[in-house]
C-alpha positions as CSV (number, residue, x, y, z in Angstrom):
1,X,124.5,74.0,111.0
2,X,126.1,73.0,107.7
3,X,127.3,75.8,105.4
4,X,127.3,73.6,102.3
5,X,125.1,70.6,102.0
6,X,126.0,67.3,100.2
7,X,123.9,68.2,97.1
8,X,125.8,71.5,96.7
9,X,129.1,69.7,97.1
10,X,128.2,67.2,94.4
11,X,127.3,70.1,92.0
12,X,130.7,71.7,92.7
13,X,132.4,68.4,92.2
14,X,130.7,67.8,88.8
15,X,131.3,71.4,87.6
16,X,135.0,71.1,88.6
17,X,135.7,67.9,86.7
18,X,133.9,69.1,83.6
19,X,136.6,71.7,83.2
20,X,139.9,71.1,81.3
21,X,143.3,71.0,83.1
22,X,144.1,74.8,83.0
23,X,140.5,75.7,83.9
24,X,140.6,73.5,86.9
25,X,143.8,75.2,88.0
26,X,142.2,78.6,87.6
27,X,139.1,77.4,89.5
28,X,141.2,76.3,92.5
29,X,143.4,79.4,92.3
30,X,140.3,81.7,92.3
31,X,139.1,80.0,95.5
32,X,142.3,79.9,97.5
33,X,143.3,83.1,99.2
34,X,147.0,83.6,100.0
35,X,147.9,85.9,102.9
36,X,151.2,86.7,104.6
37,X,151.6,84.8,107.9
38,X,150.9,87.0,110.9
39,X,153.5,85.6,113.3
40,X,156.6,83.6,113.2
41,X,157.5,80.8,115.6
42,X,160.7,79.1,116.4
43,X,160.7,75.3,117.2
44,X,162.5,73.6,120.1
45,X,165.6,73.1,118.1
46,X,165.8,76.7,117.1
47,X,164.5,76.0,113.6
48,X,162.6,78.8,112.0
49,X,159.6,77.8,109.8
50,X,160.0,78.2,106.0
51,X,156.3,78.8,105.6
52,X,155.7,82.4,104.4
53,X,152.0,82.4,103.7
54,X,148.7,81.2,105.0
55,X,146.0,79.9,102.7
56,X,142.2,80.4,103.1
57,X,139.7,78.3,101.1
58,X,136.3,79.3,99.9
59,X,133.4,78.0,97.8
60,X,130.6,79.8,96.1
61,X,127.4,77.9,97.2
62,X,125.4,76.9,94.0
63,X,122.0,78.5,93.5
64,X,122.6,81.1,96.3
65,X,126.0,82.7,95.3
66,X,127.1,83.0,98.9
67,X,130.9,82.7,99.5
68,X,131.6,80.3,102.3
69,X,135.0,79.8,104.0
70,X,135.9,76.1,104.4
71,X,138.9,74.2,105.8
72,X,141.5,72.6,103.6
73,X,140.2,69.0,104.1
74,X,136.7,70.0,103.1
75,X,138.1,71.9,100.1
76,X,140.1,68.9,98.9
77,X,137.5,66.3,99.5
78,X,134.8,68.3,97.8
79,X,136.9,68.5,94.6
80,X,137.7,64.8,94.8
81,X,141.2,64.8,96.1
82,X,142.5,62.8,99.1
83,X,142.1,64.9,102.3
84,X,145.8,64.5,103.3
85,X,147.4,65.0,99.9
86,X,147.6,68.8,99.3
87,X,150.3,68.5,96.6
88,X,147.9,69.9,94.1
89,X,147.5,73.1,96.2
90,X,151.2,73.3,97.0
91,X,152.4,73.0,93.4
92,X,149.7,75.4,92.2
93,X,150.6,78.1,94.7
94,X,154.3,77.7,94.3
95,X,154.2,77.9,90.5
96,X,152.0,81.0,90.5
97,X,153.7,84.3,91.5
98,X,152.2,86.4,94.3
99,X,149.8,89.0,92.9
100,X,148.9,87.0,89.8
101,X,145.3,87.2,88.7
102,X,145.2,83.7,87.2
103,X,147.1,80.5,87.7
104,X,150.1,79.8,85.6
105,X,149.2,78.0,82.4
106,X,150.4,74.5,81.8
107,X,153.6,74.7,79.7
108,X,153.8,71.1,78.7
109,X,154.1,70.4,75.0
110,X,154.8,74.0,74.0
111,X,158.3,73.6,72.8
112,X,159.7,71.4,70.0
113,X,162.0,68.6,71.3
114,X,165.7,69.7,71.1
115,X,166.8,66.5,69.3
116,X,163.8,66.2,66.9
117,X,165.0,65.6,63.3
118,X,163.3,66.3,60.0
119,X,161.4,63.1,59.2
120,X,160.4,64.2,55.7
121,X,164.0,64.3,54.4
122,X,164.7,60.8,55.8
123,X,161.5,59.3,54.2
124,X,162.4,61.0,50.9
125,X,165.8,59.5,51.1
126,X,164.5,56.0,51.8
127,X,162.0,56.2,48.9
128,X,164.9,57.2,46.6
129,X,165.9,53.5,46.9
130,X,162.7,52.4,45.2
131,X,161.0,50.2,47.7
132,X,158.7,47.5,46.2
133,X,155.7,45.6,47.3
134,X,156.5,42.0,47.9
135,X,154.7,39.6,45.5
136,X,154.2,37.3,48.5
137,X,152.4,39.9,50.7
138,X,150.3,41.9,48.2
139,X,147.0,40.4,49.4
140,X,147.7,40.6,53.2
141,X,149.8,43.8,53.5
142,X,149.4,45.9,50.4
143,X,151.0,49.0,51.9
144,X,154.1,47.4,53.2
145,X,157.2,48.0,51.0
146,X,160.6,46.3,50.9
147,X,164.0,47.6,49.9
148,X,166.3,45.5,47.7
149,X,168.4,42.9,49.7
150,X,171.7,44.3,48.5
151,X,171.2,47.7,50.4
152,X,172.2,47.9,54.0
153,X,171.2,50.4,56.7
154,X,174.8,51.4,57.1
155,X,175.1,52.3,53.4
156,X,171.9,54.2,53.5
157,X,173.0,56.2,56.5
158,X,176.4,57.0,54.9
159,X,174.6,58.1,51.7
160,X,172.2,60.3,53.7
161,X,175.0,62.0,55.6
162,X,176.8,62.7,52.3
163,X,173.7,64.1,50.6
164,X,172.5,66.2,53.6
165,X,175.5,67.2,55.7
166,X,173.5,70.0,57.4
167,X,170.8,67.7,58.6
168,X,171.4,65.6,61.7
169,X,170.4,61.9,61.6
170,X,171.9,59.3,63.9
171,X,172.5,55.8,62.7
């Protein structure tokens, strides 16, 4: 007897992939149950296992609401992952502390880059040299501007460093 039929698996799959990244992590986290391992074994070489938890996997059957225990392979393949690649589960459970109610939120893009410079000051400095539209390119590239030929990038950089000593700008 099948606990979850193919149609229900397809519904779960579609619902899962309609979620955004953090919602998918929370979906998985809410359906994976972490428990302490019950016994410890020692291998032939005297090596003690580093595994400290056992994971159980569940799905709520659509249209009935029943919670069904499933194996890891069934869990992964229903959500569209490769059955032998459980990296998504491992990374999720390692990043989330024991006892947390939800999965850790994605922290990518939350901090400003350490070496980011103020682009407005640099643009303002360049425009202080009065760039002009070339009379050759007005028709084809009306927004492109050119600096006079007697100005070099080295001179502009030296001038910028003198005018704005507190702002960092590499050559």
